[in-house]
C-alpha positions, -999 to +999 in steps of 0.1 A: -063+629+348-064+658+324-099+672+318-094+671+280-090+633+284-118+629+310-145+650+294-151+628+263-152+597+286-178+613+309-199+624+279-199+588+268-207+578+303-239+600+302-248+588+267-250+552+279-279+557+303-306+569+277-292+545+250-319+519+242-298+499+218-286+471+241-257+460+219-244+495+214-248+502+251-230+470+262-201+480+238-199+515+254-200+500+289-171+477+281-152+507+265-157+531+294-160+509+326-136+485+342-149+450+341-152+450+379-166+485+381-184+493+414-212+518+415-222+531+450-255+549+451-275+560+481-300+532+473-279+503+459-245+490+450-238+476+416-208+454+406-197+447+371-209+453+336-239+430+338-254+446+369-249+480+354-266+471+321-295+455+339-299+486+361-299+509+331-326+489+314-348+491+346-341+528+349-351+533+312-384+514+318-392+535+349-382+569+334-386+564+296-382+601+286-354+613+309-326+635+300-290+635+315-272+668+314-238+680+328-244+711+348-210+722+360-174+722+349-157+688+353-131+688+381-103+662+382-069+655+398-049+623+398-073+595+389-103+611+405-130+631+387-160+650+400-190+655+377-222+675+385-252+666+364-290+664+364-316+639+355-352+642+348-381+643+323-380+668+294-405+688+312-382+691+343-346+680+333-332+693+366-356+673+388-327+653+402-295+670+408-265+646+412-228+647+420-207+618+408-171+611+420-152+587+397-121+568+403-103+558+372-079+530+366-060+524+334-082+550+316-115+533+327-140+539+354-132+517+383-154+532+409-184+556+407-199+571+438-232+588+434-246+617+455-281+627+450-293+661+463-325+656+483-329+619+474-366+607+475 
């Protein structure tokens, strides 16, 4: 996938996580993620839109003032994309450095593999 196509999708992807408007968030989830999306994190595996939305709500409750920022240039080839980003409170937005590997299908995220540097 061309980075000019991928970059707006990944910015929308990151905008979903702090979005507290549930209807708007659900709409974005449906726009960006495949219905059967699988998210594989070191601590859990999520399947589908509902599990993703429930996890985001839980994350927001546990980390109410967190910031999500892209930290490096987005890399992509074929239907695979790599994104480096960070997550943390406004006092330390780089607290959790993350690398995501996405697999796209028909322009939507089908698989997301999350790698956390120094997971706690």
